[in-house]
DRENTITI-724835 format. One line per 3 residues: number of its first residue (from 1); their letters; for each residue x, y, z of N, C-alpha, C, CB. Coordinates in nm, 4 decimals. Glycine has a CB too. Layout:
BEGIN
NUM	a	X,Y,Z,X,Y,Z,X,Y,Z,X,Y,Z ~ ...
// end
This chain:
BEGIN
1	xxx	-2.2035,9.2485,20.0303,-2.0634,9.2269,20.0553,-2.0249,9.2889,20.1894,-1.9786,9.2849,19.9415 ~ -1.9443,9.2188,20.2667,-1.9065,9.2654,20.3994,-1.8038,9.3782,20.3909,-1.8510,9.1496,20.4825 ~ -1.8194,9.4759,20.4777,-1.7278,9.5887,20.4824,-1.5964,9.5468,20.5495,-1.7920,9.7077,20.5576
4	xxx	-1.4836,9.5823,20.4882,-1.3536,9.5545,20.5493,-1.2835,9.6866,20.5764,-1.2661,9.4629,20.4577 ~ -1.2156,9.6945,20.6906,-1.1450,9.8149,20.7319,-1.0028,9.7788,20.7738,-1.2199,9.8857,20.8473 ~ -0.9121,9.8719,20.7583,-0.7735,9.8530,20.8005,-0.7393,9.9592,20.9034,-0.6758,9.8596,20.6794
7	xxx	-0.6811,9.9154,21.0159,-0.6466,10.0101,21.1214,-0.5416,9.9558,21.2149,-0.7690,10.0475,21.1996 ~ -0.5174,10.0292,21.3224,-0.4146,9.9939,21.4207,-0.4819,9.9534,21.5505,-0.3163,10.1119,21.4443 ~ -0.4337,9.8451,21.6123,-0.4883,9.7977,21.7396,-0.4435,9.8947,21.8493,-0.4413,9.6504,21.7710
10	xxx	-0.5411,9.9525,21.9206,-0.5085,10.0461,22.0281,-0.5260,9.9826,22.1651,-0.5950,10.1706,22.0176 ~ -0.5961,9.8691,22.1733,-0.6135,9.8011,22.3014,-0.6349,9.6523,22.2772,-0.7325,9.8614,22.3806 ~ -0.5688,9.5698,22.3607,-0.5882,9.4246,22.3533,-0.6049,9.3665,22.4933,-0.4692,9.3570,22.2810
13	xxx	-0.6544,9.4481,22.5856,-0.6655,9.4085,22.7262,-0.7758,9.3042,22.7477,-0.6929,9.5314,22.8131 ~ -0.8903,9.3243,22.6835,-1.0032,9.2334,22.7031,-0.9773,9.0984,22.6352,-1.1327,9.2965,22.6484 ~ -1.0362,8.9930,22.6896,-1.0191,8.8587,22.6345,-1.0995,8.8439,22.5052,-1.0623,8.7518,22.7375
16	xxx	-1.0327,8.8008,22.3976,-1.0934,8.7775,22.2657,-1.1511,8.9043,22.2016,-1.2028,8.6742,22.2782 ~ -1.1075,9.0223,22.2488,-1.1551,9.1480,22.1929,-1.0382,9.2426,22.1719,-1.2606,9.2122,22.2844 ~ -1.0362,9.3102,22.0566,-0.9379,9.4143,22.0315,-1.0114,9.5418,21.9931,-0.8377,9.3718,21.9203
19	xxx	-0.9527,9.6556,22.0249,-1.0057,9.7835,21.9818,-0.9178,9.8335,21.8691,-1.0119,9.8860,22.0994 ~ -0.9794,9.8600,21.7542,-0.9061,9.9016,21.6353,-0.9444,10.0453,21.6019,-0.9354,9.8067,21.5152 ~ -0.8422,10.1311,21.5857,-0.8659,10.2694,21.5459,-0.8398,10.2815,21.3964,-0.7759,10.3681,21.6268
22	xxx	-0.9424,10.3250,21.3235,-0.9340,10.3411,21.1787,-0.9348,10.4904,21.1488,-1.0519,10.2674,21.1052 ~ -0.8295,10.5391,21.0822,-0.8230,10.6807,21.0471,-0.8453,10.6965,20.8979,-0.6872,10.7424,21.0888 ~ -0.9181,10.8010,20.8620,-0.9441,10.8284,20.7211,-0.9414,10.9785,20.6972,-1.0797,10.7687,20.6772
25	xxx	-0.9150,11.0175,20.5737,-0.9138,11.1583,20.5352,-1.0465,11.1887,20.4676,-0.7927,11.1916,20.4408 ~ -1.1134,11.2941,20.5137,-1.2395,11.3358,20.4540,-1.2287,11.4811,20.4106,-1.3570,11.3165,20.5531 ~ -1.3108,11.5177,20.3136,-1.3132,11.6540,20.2627,-1.4409,11.7221,20.3080,-1.3018,11.6560,20.1089
28	xxx	-1.4282,11.8440,20.3591,-1.5452,11.9185,20.4039,-1.6323,11.9524,20.2830,-1.5032,12.0475,20.4800 ~ -1.7644,11.9296,20.2938,-1.8515,11.9472,20.1761,-1.8579,12.0903,20.1225,-1.9902,11.9028,20.2103 ~ -1.8440,12.1903,20.2089,-1.8546,12.3290,20.1633,-1.7169,12.3917,20.1406,-1.9333,12.4119,20.2649
31	xxx	-1.6285,12.3793,20.2388,-1.5006,12.4501,20.2331,-1.3913,12.3753,20.1570,-1.4531,12.4775,20.3718 ~ -1.4083,12.2455,20.1359,-1.3126,12.1692,20.0582,-1.1844,12.1338,20.1308,-1.2793,12.2436,19.9375 ~ -1.1742,12.1707,20.2586,-1.0538,12.1392,20.3355,-1.0562,11.9928,20.3783,-1.0418,12.2316,20.4592
34	xxx	-0.9395,11.9279,20.3717,-0.9314,11.7889,20.4158,-0.8960,11.7836,20.5630,-0.8280,11.7106,20.3328 ~ -0.9524,11.6846,20.6325,-0.9243,11.6652,20.7746,-0.9245,11.5169,20.8053,-1.0277,11.7396,20.8630 ~ -0.8625,11.4815,20.9191,-0.8493,11.3415,20.9584,-0.9611,11.3047,21.0545,-0.7116,11.3149,21.0228
37	xxx	-1.0228,11.1893,21.0304,-1.1283,11.1385,21.1174,-1.0831,11.0038,21.1713,-1.2650,11.1264,21.0414 ~ -1.0915,10.9867,21.3044,-1.0564,10.8593,21.3673,-1.1820,10.7950,21.4225,-0.9510,10.8790,21.4796 ~ -1.1982,10.6662,21.3965,-1.3126,10.5926,21.4499,-1.2616,10.4660,21.5172,-1.4158,10.5586,21.3376
40	xxx	-1.3231,10.4296,21.6287,-1.2820,10.3091,21.7013,-1.3853,10.1995,21.6813,-1.2632,10.3389,21.8520 ~ -1.3378,10.0783,21.6586,-1.4243,9.9622,21.6425,-1.3771,9.8523,21.7365,-1.4252,9.9128,21.4952 ~ -1.4714,9.7830,21.7990,-1.4391,9.6647,21.8784,-1.4516,9.5447,21.7853,-1.5337,9.6507,22.0051
43	xxx	-1.3475,9.4616,21.7816,-1.3457,9.3472,21.6915,-1.3181,9.2193,21.7689,-1.2409,9.3667,21.5815 ~ -1.3744,9.1097,21.7197,-1.3577,8.9787,21.7833,-1.2278,8.9154,21.7366,-1.4776,8.8860,21.7516 ~ -1.1429,8.8773,21.8324,-1.0142,8.8126,21.8044,-1.0148,8.6787,21.8771,-0.8914,8.9028,21.8498
46	xxx	-1.0561,8.5735,21.8084,-1.0810,8.4423,21.8704,-0.9597,8.3869,21.9436,-1.1248,8.3434,21.7651 ~ -0.8396,8.3983,21.8851,-0.7205,8.3356,21.9438,-0.6290,8.4332,22.0169,-0.6422,8.2667,21.8364 ~ -0.6745,8.5566,22.0383,-0.5927,8.6610,22.1017,-0.4586,8.6776,22.0301,-0.5691,8.6276,22.2500
49	xxx	-0.4608,8.6806,21.8958,-0.3385,8.6910,21.8161,-0.2849,8.8336,21.8098,-0.3639,8.6402,21.6760 ~ -0.3730,8.9315,21.7912,-0.3299,9.0699,21.7699,-0.2876,9.1350,21.9006,-0.4418,9.1515,21.7049 ~ -0.1809,9.2139,21.8907,-0.1300,9.2873,22.0059,-0.1355,9.4369,21.9770,0.0146,9.2432,22.0402
52	xxx	-0.1175,9.5174,22.0799,-0.1237,9.6629,22.0673,-0.0185,9.7113,21.9681,-0.1036,9.7306,22.2048 ~ -0.0604,9.7967,21.8748,0.0309,9.8520,21.7754,0.0321,9.7783,21.6433,0.1673,9.8536,21.8299 ~ -0.0298,9.6600,21.6363,-0.0342,9.5833,21.5114,-0.1267,9.6507,21.4099,-0.0811,9.4387,21.5384
55	xxx	-0.0910,9.6402,21.2822,-0.1786,9.6874,21.1750,-0.2623,9.5686,21.1303,-0.0965,9.7490,21.0545 ~ -0.3954,9.5810,21.1369,-0.4835,9.4673,21.1109,-0.5940,9.5027,21.0123,-0.5446,9.4175,21.2407 ~ -0.6551,9.3984,20.9563,-0.7742,9.4118,20.8741,-0.8899,9.3464,20.9488,-0.7538,9.3474,20.7327
58	xxx	-1.0008,9.4204,20.9620,-1.1199,9.3655,21.0267,-1.2344,9.3645,20.9257,-1.1584,9.4481,21.1540 ~ -1.3277,9.2723,20.9454,-1.4389,9.2563,20.8528,-1.5704,9.2529,20.9294,-1.4220,9.1284,20.7688 ~ -1.6737,9.3022,20.8660,-1.8065,9.3016,20.9254,-1.8549,9.1578,20.9432,-1.9055,9.3820,20.8385
61	xxx	-1.9201,9.1307,21.0557,-1.9700,8.9962,21.0839,-2.1013,9.0099,21.1599,-1.8655,8.9118,21.1659 ~ -2.1611,8.8960,21.1903,-2.2835,8.9036,21.2699,-2.2452,8.9514,21.4100,-2.3576,8.7644,21.2753 ~ -2.3349,9.0209,21.4811,-2.2998,9.0744,21.6129,-2.2601,8.9642,21.7105,-2.4164,9.1538,21.6699
64	xxx	-2.1451,8.9813,21.7751,-2.0965,8.8880,21.8752,-2.1444,8.9327,22.0130,-1.9421,8.8778,21.8710 ~ -2.1519,9.0650,22.0328,-2.2017,9.1216,22.1579,-2.2657,9.2564,22.1260,-2.0866,9.1367,22.2643 ~ -2.2945,9.3334,22.2305,-2.3603,9.4622,22.2111,-2.2773,9.5573,22.1243,-2.3882,9.5266,22.3458
67	xxx	-2.1445,9.5600,22.1456,-2.0563,9.6533,22.0743,-1.9780,9.5898,21.9613,-1.9607,9.7151,22.1702 ~ -1.9660,9.4572,21.9592,-1.8800,9.3900,21.8609,-1.9586,9.3382,21.7422,-1.8054,9.2754,21.9261 ~ -1.9324,9.3975,21.6249,-1.9930,9.3492,21.5015,-1.8877,9.3313,21.3930,-2.1020,9.4455,21.4540
70	xxx	-1.7595,9.3270,21.4346,-1.6487,9.3049,21.3425,-1.5648,9.1892,21.3928,-1.5626,9.4324,21.3268 ~ -1.4925,9.1246,21.3008,-1.4017,9.0166,21.3401,-1.2658,9.0402,21.2749,-1.4592,8.8769,21.2995 ~ -1.1622,8.9896,21.3384,-1.0264,9.0023,21.2871,-1.0086,8.9106,21.1667,-0.9227,8.9692,21.3970
73	xxx	-0.9567,8.9657,21.0552,-0.9322,8.8856,20.9357,-0.7846,8.8485,20.9287,-0.9755,8.9618,20.8080 ~ -0.6974,8.9485,20.9206,-0.5535,8.9232,20.9129,-0.4756,9.0293,20.9895,-0.5073,8.9192,20.7666 ~ -0.3549,8.9906,21.0305,-0.2610,9.0864,21.0870,-0.1645,9.1213,20.9743,-0.1855,9.0286,21.2148
76	xxx	-0.1698,9.2455,20.9282,-0.0888,9.2893,20.8156,0.0565,9.3079,20.8579,-0.1444,9.4195,20.7569 ~ 0.0760,9.3774,20.9713,0.2114,9.4095,21.0152,0.2165,9.4088,21.1676,0.2568,9.5469,20.9594 ~ 0.3110,9.3328,21.2223,0.3287,9.3278,21.3675,0.3956,9.4563,21.4151,0.4126,9.2037,21.4091
79	xxx	0.3650,9.4970,21.5397,0.4289,9.6171,21.5932,0.5745,9.5863,21.6269,0.3533,9.6691,21.7188 ~ 0.6557,9.6888,21.6218,0.7984,9.6714,21.6480,0.8326,9.6991,21.7932,0.8799,9.7621,21.5579 ~ 0.7337,9.7078,21.8794,0.7569,9.7335,22.0213,0.7475,9.8818,22.0516,0.8933,9.6798,22.0640
82	xxx	0.7214,9.9122,22.1765,0.7067,10.0510,22.2162,0.8424,10.1096,22.2528,0.6088,10.0637,22.3337 ~ 0.8516,10.2392,22.2402,0.9748,10.3095,22.2740,0.9590,10.3660,22.4144,1.0071,10.4228,22.1702 ~ 1.0516,10.3290,22.5019,1.0468,10.3801,22.6389,1.1678,10.4693,22.6613,1.0433,10.2635,22.7431
85	xxx	1.1419,10.5859,22.7187,1.2502,10.6804,22.7460,1.3156,10.6470,22.8782,1.1982,10.8251,22.7471 ~ 1.4467,10.6520,22.8788,1.5208,10.6246,23.0026,1.5256,10.7511,23.0872,1.6651,10.5738,22.9719 ~ 1.5161,10.7336,23.2175,1.5260,10.8486,23.3073,1.6724,10.8875,23.3226,1.4626,10.8171,23.4458
88	xxx	1.6957,11.0183,23.3261,1.8328,11.0673,23.3408,1.8784,11.0540,23.4843,1.8440,11.2130,23.2952 ~ 2.0013,11.0089,23.5038,2.0595,11.0016,23.6374,2.1674,11.1081,23.6488,2.1176,10.8598,23.6664 ~ 2.1626,11.1808,23.7577,2.2571,11.2911,23.7752,2.3786,11.2489,23.8521,2.1913,11.4067,23.8449
// end
């Protein structure tokens, strides 16, 4: 069965490629403390649908290139746009 992951698109600059950051909580084997682990995956996006900030599901596929072994399955939630701070005028 193919592995599926859910994460946030951190880059959509390359053509037909997105970078997805998947964060997970892991427990230390000895101390029992939980910590956050972030992993980045390059995924194939055939139609350039996903944009930066979107929440997506990616699935394992046959290798498309040296770094890409995942493909975009669905876009769960579109990003609501970035927040830009206005410069103060005196």
